[in-house]
C-alpha angles and dihedrals in degrees: 000000000000120000093243091056094045089054091056098048110013093152090067092058094046097047104032092128096053097033107041139118136157124238136179134197128180153115132244143176090288096055102032135033120233090262087067099034093057089058091063099036115123117204114221092254091059100042098086093057090041096053091046090050090047093054092047093048094048099035087232120172089217133009139182129180119206114192122175136149090274104036150018113204133175118208115195142175119210141138096252140034093238086087086080089064090051091048091050089050090051091053093045090052094056108119090231094061103037110131093025127107090238094156092069089063096050126099125201126212129194138170116357090354089077100059092036091054094043091051093048093045096051091044091057095247093118095045128111085238106048111238096003108166101212094079093067091056090048092052091049089052091050090052091049090051091049091050091049088051091049093238095124123069114127142010094355090055088048089052093056094045087053089046092059091051093048092050090051091049093048092051094046098043102038138044092248107133097012091099096028115143113211124217088245092054091047090051092054093047093049091049091051090052091051098045101026105202104044094194091092095045125105116212128201118196115193116200133019103235128119094279093054092044089056091046091052091054094048096045092045088058088064091054098228120193092253141002120195125184118208124193140158088243108053094201091061091048091050092050093053094041091053091061091061102032087252134140130247142213140169125267090247090065094057097086090051097047107027091101088068092067132081094190126040120184116182134184116156135148093242115138091211131048114273095193118055136188093255092053092054094044090055091047092053092051089053090047091051089240094305105161123262125207112209128184121188110198095168132106111228089037122255095204124061111248091231089070089079089067093062115104115242091024120113107196123184128184132188090271097052092045089049092056091052093049093046090064088076094050096106092072090066101045093109092055090050091054091051092048092049091055090055091046094049091052092052092043090057091047092050093049090051088053090050091049091049090054089059090062095054096089091048091050090049091051092048092051091047091051091049090050090051090054091047092051093049094050092042091054090048091050092049091053091050091051091048089055089054098252118165107275091224090056089047091054090047091051091046093052093045091048093052092046093051094046094048094047100039098089097038090051092048090051091050093049092050091046094060101182110086088213093054118120093255090053092050091048093052090047090053095045095048094033094238127167112264119229117250 
C-alpha cells in the first residue's frame, strides 16, 4: 500500500484481521449486453493502472480487477460494505460510460456470495460457454497483475489461491468442460451450415490471440479453399499461418481484400471497430451480393453493429453465439449439480477461515493478559523465595494466585448474570467444559 493511501486510512492496515470483509461488484453477459460490456472492458495492458486507480479511489485494503469478454468484476477487501458504493462510483466515472445508466447493470456481492461466485466463475460455471477453460487463465492473469501492482496482500489473495484449487478440483472431478463448445468451434459449425461444403470457402482470420488460434484449428478441420491470417504485426500472422498451411497479410490490407473472403472471424485488442458498414457494403458490391459470414469475438467489438443490418451479411457476436450454445445446456445439468456441491463445500471452508481470522486479535489479547498474570505471580514467587520461604508454600501461593487471577473476571460476570441459564453462564460452561444444570 502506498504511503499516501496509508495516511488516509491507516486503521485499515493495522486492523485488517479484525476489521475485514470481501466484496465484489461487476457486470457480465447476463446483466449487460455487449454494447455495455465493451465500455468497461480493460485490455491487459491497461489493467495494472486500472486496479491501482480502483484501490486508491475506493480506499480498499486489497483490490483485483477481472476483465474478460463476458465480464468485468471488481474484487475488494475493506472494513465496511460502503466500499461497494465507492466502487460503483468509480465505474460510473469511467470516461467510456459517462451518460449511461451503468449502475442498473451492476451486481453486488457480499459475505459467502463472494467466494461462491469466484469459484463458479473460475470453474467455468458462470461462463457463456459452460466449462470454457479460458476464464481460469484470465483470472490468473488478473491476479498476477494485481500482485505486480501491490494491490493483493491478505485474505483476497488467499481467496484467489483457493479459487485456482477449486477450479482444478471441479474440472478433475466432474464432467464440466469435457463437452464444452468454444466460440471458435461454434463459429466454424455455423459457417459450415451456411455454406455446406467448406472446400470452396475462403476464410479470413483477423488477430493472432487465443480465440483466433482456436478458430484457425477448427476451420482448418473443415478443409476450406483458403485461410488467411491478418494482423497488425505481419511476423505474428506468418507464425500462426504457418501452423495451418495458411497465408498471411497485414491489417492494412484488410479493406482492400476483404471482398475475397466468404468468412471473416475477428478478435483483436483494438479499442475501436476495424470493420465498418461502408467497408462491408463495398465488399458485397464487389462480390455481386454473394453472402458473407462474419463473427466478431472481440470486446470491445471489432465490427460496427450497423453491419448486421446489411442484406446478405450474417453477423454473429459473442452474445448471439452464446444464445445458440446455451440451447444445449440441458445435457450438462448433472455436471453442474456435482460442481456446485464441490463449490459449496469450499465456500463454507473459506468462510470458516475468514471467521477464524476475526478471532485472532482477541486470542492475542487473551494470551497477553495471561502472560501479565504469569509475570506478576512469578515476581511474587521470586520475592518469597528470596526471603527464604518454604518452596512448597511458594508453589502453592503461585498456583493459587494464577487460579484467582484467571477466574476473577469470569466469576464476577457469573455473579452479575444471576440466571444459570443466561448466555454468559452457557458460555462459561462451554469454555470450561462444565456440566450444565437440568
